[in-house]
C-alpha positions in Angstrom: -0.3 0.2 0.0 3.0 2.4 0.9 4.3 1.9 -2.6 1.0 2.2 -4.7 0.6 5.4 -2.7 4.0 6.7 -3.3 3.6 5.9 -7.1 0.5 7.7 -7.3 2.1 11.0 -5.5 4.8 11.2 -7.9 2.5 10.8 -10.7 0.2 14.0 -9.6 3.5 15.8 -9.2 4.8 14.9 -12.7 1.4 16.1 -14.2 1.4 19.4 -12.5 4.7 20.3 -13.2 3.8 19.5 -17.2 1.1 22.1 -16.9 3.0 24.7 -15.5 5.4 24.1 -18.3 2.9 24.5 -20.6 1.3 27.7 -19.1 4.8 29.2 -18.6 5.3 28.4 -22.6 1.9 30.1 -23.5 2.2 32.9 -21.5 5.9 33.7 -22.9 4.1 33.5 -26.5 1.4 35.9 -25.7 4.3 38.4 -24.5 6.3 37.9 -27.5 2.8 38.6 -29.7 1.8 41.9 -27.6 5.5 43.3 -27.8 5.8 42.5 -31.4 2.3 43.9 -31.7 3.3 47.2 -30.1 7.1 47.6 -31.4 7.1 46.3 -34.7 3.8 46.7 -36.2 4.2 50.4 -37.3 7.7 49.8 -38.4 6.8 47.1 -40.5 4.1 48.6 -41.9 5.8 51.3 -43.0 8.4 49.3 -44.6 6.7 46.5 -45.7 8.2 46.0 -49.5 11.8 46.7 -48.2 12.6 44.3 -45.7 16.1 43.3 -45.2 17.5 39.7 -44.9 19.4 41.0 -42.2 16.6 42.2 -39.8 15.8 39.4 -37.2 12.6 38.4 -35.5 12.1 37.4 -32.0 13.4 33.8 -31.5 10.7 31.3 -30.0 11.8 29.5 -27.3 10.4 26.1 -28.6 11.7 26.0 -32.4 15.0 27.8 -31.4 15.4 29.4 -35.3 14.7 32.9 -36.3 11.7 33.9 -38.7 10.5 37.2 -40.1 7.6 38.6 -38.3 5.8 39.9 -41.5 2.4 42.3 -40.4 -0.1 42.6 -43.1 -2.7 44.2 -41.0 -3.0 48.4 -40.9 -4.8 48.8 -37.8 -5.2 49.3 -34.3 -6.0 46.2 -31.5 -9.5 48.0 -31.5 -10.0 47.0 -35.2 -8.8 43.5 -35.1 -12.1 42.0 -36.1 -12.2 43.9 -39.6 -10.5 42.5 -42.9 -7.6 44.2 -42.3 -5.4 43.3 -45.0 -6.3 45.8 -47.5 -2.9 47.1 -48.7 -1.3 45.9 -52.1 1.8 45.1 -50.5 0.0 42.1 -48.3 0.6 39.9 -51.6 4.3 40.0 -51.0 3.9 37.6 -48.2 1.4 35.3 -49.4 3.2 32.1 -48.3 3.4 34.0 -44.6 0.0 35.3 -43.9 -1.9 32.0 -43.9 -0.3 31.1 -40.6 -2.3 30.8 -37.7 0.5 31.5 -35.2 3.1 34.5 -36.2 6.1 32.5 -35.4 5.1 29.2 -36.5 5.9 27.9 -40.2 3.2 28.1 -42.7 1.9 24.6 -42.7 2.4 24.1 -38.8 -0.9 25.0 -37.0 -1.3 24.9 -33.5 -4.2 22.6 -32.0 -5.4 22.1 -28.5 -3.8 18.5 -27.6 -5.1 16.8 -24.4 -1.9 15.8 -21.8 -1.0 12.3 -22.1 -1.1 10.6 -18.3 1.0 7.7 -17.6 -1.6 5.4 -16.5 -5.2 5.2 -18.2 -7.7 4.8 -15.6 -11.2 3.6 -16.6 -12.9 7.1 -15.3 -11.5 10.1 -17.0 -10.3 12.5 -14.3 -11.5 15.9 -14.0 -9.3 18.5 -15.6 -7.5 20.8 -13.2 -7.7 24.5 -13.1 -4.2 24.5 -15.0 -5.3 22.6 -17.3 -8.6 24.3 -18.2 -6.9 27.6 -18.3 -4.3 26.5 -21.0 -7.0 24.9 -22.6 -8.7 27.9 -23.3 -5.9 29.8 -23.9 -5.2 27.4 -27.0 -8.9 27.8 -28.1 -9.4 31.4 -28.1 -7.6 33.4 -31.0 -5.5 36.4 -30.0 -5.9 39.6 -31.7 -2.7 39.0 -34.1 -3.7 35.3 -34.5 -7.6 36.9 -35.8 -5.8 39.3 -38.1 -3.6 36.5 -39.7 -6.7 34.5 -40.0 -8.5 37.4 -41.9 -5.6 37.9 -44.0 -5.7 34.0 -44.8 -9.0 34.3 -45.7 -8.8 37.5 -48.2 -5.8 35.4 -49.4 -7.8 32.2 -50.5 -10.9 34.6 -52.1 -8.1 36.2 -54.1 -6.8 33.1 -55.0 -10.2 31.7 -55.9 -11.0 34.7 -57.8 -8.1 34.2 -59.9 -8.6 30.9 -60.1 -12.2 31.4 -61.4 -10.8 33.9 -63.8 -8.3 31.8 -65.1 -10.8 28.8 -65.8 -13.2 31.4 -67.6 -10.1 32.6 -70.0 -9.7 29.2 -70.6 -13.5 28.4 -71.6 -13.4 31.2 -73.7 -10.1 30.1 -75.5 -11.6 26.9 -76.1 -15.0 28.0 -76.8 -13.2 30.3 -79.7 -11.2 27.3 -80.6 -14.3 25.4 -81.1 -16.4 28.0 -83.2 -17.5 27.4 -86.4 -15.4 29.3 -89.1 -17.2 32.5 -90.7 -18.5 33.7 -87.0 -19.4 37.2 -86.5 -20.0 38.6 -83.2 -21.9 41.7 -82.7 -21.7 44.1 -79.9 -23.7 47.5 -80.1 -23.4 50.6 -78.0 -26.4 51.9 -76.7 -25.0 55.4 -75.6 -23.3 55.4 -79.4 -26.9 54.5 -81.4 -28.8 56.8 -78.9 -26.6 60.1 -79.8 -26.5 59.1 -83.1 -30.3 58.8 -83.5 -30.9 62.0 -81.6 -29.0 63.7 -83.6 -30.5 62.3 -86.7 -33.8 63.7 -85.5 -33.0 66.9 -85.2 -31.0 67.4 -88.3 -33.1 65.8 -90.6 -36.6 67.1 -89.5 -38.0 69.4 -92.3 -34.7 69.5 -94.0 -35.9 70.9 -97.1 -37.3 74.2 -95.2 -36.8 76.8 -95.9 -36.9 76.2 -99.5 -34.6 79.2 -100.5 -30.9 80.0 -100.6 -29.4 80.3 -97.1 -26.2 82.3 -97.1 -23.3 80.9 -98.4 -25.5 78.0 -100.6 -25.0 80.5 -102.9 -21.8 79.9 -103.6 -21.4 76.1 -103.0 -24.7 75.5 -104.9 -23.3 77.5 -108.1 -20.0 75.2 -107.6 -22.0 71.8 -107.5 -23.7 73.0 -110.7 -20.8 73.8 -112.4 -19.6 70.2 -111.5 -22.5 68.8 -113.4 -21.6 71.0 -116.3 -17.9 69.9 -116.1 -17.4 73.9 -116.0 -14.1 74.9 -114.4 -14.4 77.1 -111.5 -11.7 78.4 -108.9 -12.3 78.3 -105.2 -10.4 79.3 -102.1 -11.2 76.0 -100.4 -10.0 72.4 -102.0 -13.0 70.4 -103.5 -13.7 67.5 -101.6 -16.9 68.5 -99.7 -18.3 69.9 -102.7 -17.4 66.7 -104.7 -19.3 64.6 -102.2 -22.7 66.6 -102.7 -22.0 66.8 -106.3 -21.5 62.9 -106.5 -25.2 62.5 -104.6 -27.3 65.2 -106.2 -26.1 63.5 -109.9 -27.6 60.5 -108.4 -30.9 62.1 -107.9 -31.0 63.4 -111.1 -29.9 67.2 -110.8 -28.6 68.6 -114.0 -26.8 71.7 -112.8 -29.2 74.2 -114.8 -30.3 75.9 -111.8 -28.5 79.3 -111.5 -27.7 80.7 -108.1 -28.2 84.6 -108.3 -28.8 85.8 -104.6 -29.2 85.0 -101.0 -32.9 84.9 -100.3 -34.0 83.5 -103.9 -36.3 80.3 -103.7 -35.2 77.5 -105.5 -37.0 76.1 -108.4 -39.9 73.3 -107.9 -37.6 70.7 -109.4 -34.6 71.5 -107.5 -33.5 68.1 -104.9 -32.9 70.3 -101.8 -33.4 67.4 -99.6 -30.4 65.7 -101.6 -28.0 69.0 -101.4 -28.5 69.3 -98.0 -28.2 65.5 -97.0 -24.5 65.0 -96.5 -24.0 68.1 -94.5 -27.0 66.5 -92.6 -25.6 63.1 -91.9 -21.8 64.1 -91.0 -24.0 66.3 -88.1 -26.0 63.5 -87.1 -22.5 61.3 -87.0 -20.5 64.0 -85.2 -22.5 63.0 -81.7 -21.2 59.6 -81.7 -17.9 60.5 -83.1 -17.0 62.9 -80.2 -18.2 60.2 -77.9 -15.9 57.7 -79.3 -13.1 60.3 -79.0 -13.8 60.8 -75.5 -13.8 57.2 -74.9 -10.4 56.8 -76.7 -8.8 59.7 -74.5 -9.5 57.5 -71.5 -12.4 59.3 -70.3 -15.3 57.6 -68.5 -18.3 56.3 -70.3 -21.1 58.6 -69.1 -18.4 61.3 -69.3 -18.3 60.7 -72.8 -21.8 60.5 -73.2 -22.1 64.0 -71.8 -19.8 65.2 -74.3 -21.9 63.5 -77.2 -25.1 65.0 -76.0 -24.0 68.5 -76.1 -22.7 68.4 -79.8 -26.5 67.2 -80.2 -27.9 70.0 -78.5 -25.3 72.7 -79.5 -27.3 75.1 -82.1 -24.5 76.7 -84.0 -23.5 72.7 -84.8 -27.3 72.3 -85.5 -27.7 75.0 -87.8 -24.4 74.4 -89.9 -25.7 70.6 -90.4 -28.8 71.8 -91.9 -27.9 73.7 -95.0 -25.3 73.3 -97.9 -22.2 74.0 -96.0 -18.8 72.5 -95.4 -18.2 72.7 -91.4 -19.8 69.5 -90.2 -17.8 67.4 -92.7 -14.9 69.0 -91.6 -15.3 68.7 -87.7 -16.5 64.8 -88.4 -13.3 64.2 -90.2 -11.0 65.7 -87.9 -12.9 64.1 -84.8 -12.7 60.5 -86.1 -9.0 61.1 -87.7 -7.9 62.0 -83.9 -9.9 59.0 -82.4 -8.5 56.9 -84.8 -4.8 58.3 -83.9 -5.3 57.7 -80.1 -6.2 54.0 -80.5 -3.4 53.8 -83.4 -0.9 54.7 -80.5 -1.9 51.9 -77.9 -1.6 49.4 -80.7 1.1 47.0 -81.2 3.5 47.7 -83.5 3.1 45.9 -87.2 -0.3 44.6 -86.0 -3.5 44.5 -88.1 -5.4 46.9 -85.6 -1.9 49.0 -85.5 -1.8 49.4 -89.7 -5.9 49.7 -89.9 -6.2 52.5 -87.1 -3.0 54.2 -88.6 -4.5 54.1 -92.1 -7.8 55.0 -91.5 -6.4 58.3 -88.9 -4.2 59.4 -92.1 -7.0 59.4 -94.6 -9.5 61.3 -92.3 -7.0 63.7 -91.4 -6.0 64.2 -95.2 -9.8 64.5 -96.1 -10.2 67.3 -93.3 -7.6 69.2 -95.2 -8.8 68.6 -98.3 -12.8 69.7 -97.3 -11.0 73.0 -96.1 -7.3 74.2 -95.7 -7.9 74.8 -91.7 -8.4 71.2 -91.2 -4.6 70.9 -91.8 -4.6 72.1 -88.3 -5.7 69.1 -87.0 -3.0 67.3 -89.0 -0.4 69.6 -87.2 -2.4 68.4 -84.0 -1.9 64.9 -84.9 2.0 65.3 -85.5 2.2 66.9 -82.1 0.7 63.6 -80.3 2.9 61.6 -82.4 6.3 63.4 -81.1 4.9 63.4 -77.9 4.6 59.2 -78.2 7.6 58.7 -79.7 9.5 60.7 -77.0 7.5 58.2 -74.5 8.9 55.4 -76.4 12.6 56.4 -75.7 12.3 55.7 -72.1 10.8 52.2 -72.5 14.2 49.9 -72.0 12.3 46.9 -73.6 12.5 48.6 -77.1 15.7 48.5 -79.1 17.1 50.9 -81.6 15.9 49.1 -84.4 12.2 49.3 -83.1 12.4 52.5 -82.3 13.5 53.5 -85.6 10.6 51.4 -87.3 8.4 53.5 -85.1 9.5 56.9 -86.7 9.8 55.6 -90.1 6.4 54.2 -90.1 4.5 57.0 -88.5 6.2 59.1 -91.1 5.3 57.5 -94.1 1.7 56.6 -92.9 1.0 60.4 -91.9 2.7 62.0 -94.1 2.2 59.8 -97.6 -1.2 58.8 -97.1 -2.7 62.7 -96.5 -1.0 63.9 -99.3 -2.0 61.0 -102.0 -5.6 61.9 -100.7 -4.8 65.8 -101.3 -3.4 65.0 -104.7 -6.2 62.3 -105.7 -8.9 64.9 -105.1 -7.7 67.5 -107.0 -6.7 64.7 -109.8 -10.9 64.0 -109.9 -11.3 67.8 -109.5 -9.2 68.7 -113.1 -10.3 65.5 -114.8 -14.2 66.4 -113.7 -13.7 70.1 -114.8 -12.6 70.1 -118.6 -14.7 72.9 -119.9 -13.8 76.5 -120.0 -15.5 78.8 -117.7 -16.0 82.3 -116.1 -12.7 81.6 -113.9 -10.6 81.1 -116.7 -8.7 84.7 -116.6 -6.6 83.9 -113.4 -5.1 80.6 -114.4 -2.0 80.5 -116.8 -2.6 80.5 -120.7 -1.0 77.0 -120.9 -3.7 75.9 -118.7 -6.3 77.7 -120.6 -5.5 75.7 -123.7 -5.8 72.5 -121.8 -9.8 73.2 -121.3 -12.6 72.9 -123.9 -13.8 76.0 -125.4 -13.0 79.4 -124.4 -10.2 81.6 -125.9 -7.3 79.5 -125.2 -8.4 76.6 -127.2 -7.2 78.4 -130.3 -3.7 77.3 -129.5 -4.4 73.8 -128.6 -1.9 71.7 -130.8 0.6 74.3 -131.7 4.3 73.8 -130.5 5.0 75.7 -127.1 8.3 76.9 -129.0 7.4 80.5 -130.3 7.7 80.3 -134.2 6.3 82.5 -137.3 2.6 82.3 -137.0 2.4 81.5 -133.4 -0.5 82.8 -131.4 1.0 84.4 -128.2 0.2 86.6 -124.9 2.6 88.8 -123.3 2.5 89.5 -119.6 3.9 92.1 -117.4 6.4 90.5 -114.9 6.9 93.6 -112.7 4.2 94.7 -110.9 0.7 94.5 -111.2 -0.2 91.5 -113.5 -1.5 92.4 -116.7 -1.6 91.5 -120.6 -0.7 93.2 -123.6 -3.8 94.2 -124.9 -5.1 96.1 -128.1 -8.2 96.9 -129.2 -10.1 99.0 -132.3 -9.7 102.3 -130.4 -7.0 104.8 -131.7 -5.2 107.4 -130.2 -6.4 111.1 -130.9 -4.8 113.2 -133.3 -4.2 115.9 -130.9 -4.8 115.7 -127.1 -6.7 118.7 -125.2 -3.3 120.3 -123.7 -2.5 120.5 -128.0 0.2 117.7 -127.7 0.2 115.5 -130.8 -0.3 111.8 -131.3 0.3 108.9 -133.5 -3.4 108.3 -134.1 -2.7 104.4 -134.7 -4.4 101.7 -132.9 -4.3 101.7 -128.9 -1.8 99.4 -127.1 -2.2 99.2 -123.1 -1.8 96.5 -120.0 -5.1 95.1 -119.2 -5.5 93.2 -116.1 -8.2 90.6 -117.5 -7.9 88.2 -120.1 -9.8 88.2 -123.1 -9.6 88.2 -127.0 -7.7 91.1 -127.2 -4.7 90.0 -125.4 -3.7 87.0 -128.4 -0.8 88.2 -130.7 0.4 86.8 -133.7 4.0 86.5 -134.6 4.7 87.1 -138.7 7.3 88.3 -140.8 6.9 91.9 -142.2 7.6 90.7 -145.6 5.0 88.0 -145.9 1.3 88.4 -145.6 0.3 84.9 -144.7 -0.1 83.7 -141.2 0.7 80.0 -141.9 2.8 78.5 -139.0 6.4 77.8 -140.3 9.2 76.0 -138.5 11.5 79.2 -138.6 12.4 80.6 -135.3 12.3 84.5 -134.9 16.0 85.8 -134.5 16.6 88.6 -132.3 18.5 91.4 -134.4 17.1 90.1 -137.3 15.9 92.9 -140.0 12.6 90.6 -141.4 11.9 90.0 -137.6 12.7 93.0 -136.0 9.5 94.1 -134.1 8.2 97.3 -135.6 5.0 99.1 -134.3 1.9 98.4 -135.9 2.7 95.5 -138.1 4.9 92.7 -136.4 2.6 91.9 -133.8 -1.0 91.5 -135.0 -4.0 90.7 -132.5 
């Protein structure tokens, strides 16, 4: 009995000793956690991404090795129950913030375990106060432990969302790979279509009203009528806008016989007023969604871009310019679309199909803006500024080689110089090919150009050699001061002037500022009366070819 009693007392002492050791270890861990919370939390929050390998954390008495104590939470102890892992830097400690204990490894998670007893008894003994306290301490998480648990939960949510996104991308790729050929996917922007319909309704409502010539419709309508009859005219603006309207009204059956005489004059009953004003109205309707797309390309929000397009719809001056035969709506539309395509071009990869299409479209529209009105070339100047600014920013990109930078510069030069120049030359080529008949504006052109037109005064020189020979028909123009041509007419100088001065009483020869039939002269020999064109060139100083008054140059 004495031996059994001694063994029982020894076992109880060992059990109490083990419980005290466990209690002391947990108290030390709590003190270390509290010290790290008060001393290192602010430092780790401020210098989270710049932790050095030389910094050492507190050494736990159980493991005996150093481990960093990353803090992922930015908050006081009063906010420990909130989800505090909101900093982007928490992603740097993804393996560490999943642990429950700050000083434990990511895989090791402390769990409450029962203290083994040396001898098993059929009836479980009641737990001692020390064991209850240690079990309650191990089950109730500390503030830092709750923060690490919240970070661990948020990390799991991030991982699950990333996995879902990867699965979605894989499903889309699989769907695209399994989709049948010749498949077209259509997406409709409701903002863009709403703006277009609003602008279309305001621009086309009673478009043929008023049925009278309004403002510059007098000039543009006259030029469009000359296009219909192929009569050459001269305008201070390039001809693209007038060509577009002339092409449409020709399809509507307009012959160009209407004469635009004065502002306010009513149109003829058979005049297609609606089709004359159709192209400016359509361009004005497309301007609102074009401004919306431009603001989207400029990285504005969708609602702000829609507001910009709505302001274009409600602008009274733009509405007025879009309802008459004017060039402003076409100029604004081509400028807006060109700049929008340019912004998209700058974000595309060099050499890709979208890069090529966006760049070519931007160059075409900007070149078209300059061929509608010369002020449109200011938009091309804005495009060159944006291109140079983007190239300057590319110089800071270390991933680009010198060869790629040269390709960026040369490709932009070829696209935004060659294409607008080709558009400009092509429009004027169509202009001169269409207007092949002489008209009222021939007098401001050269004699050689007049000779290329059908009819008119210059047609008599067609087929003659460019070199001046006997029998040539020529005009003589003054090269100093005001431009004028040598001119003669049937009037003669008087025998005597009022101041008693005498005169030759010969045919008057003056310098005239306009071209007419009296400006043409014939080169002939003084000894021959025929006007047959010869092959012999006049020689300066020759007696036969010496210019003499009243007979050597006949008009």
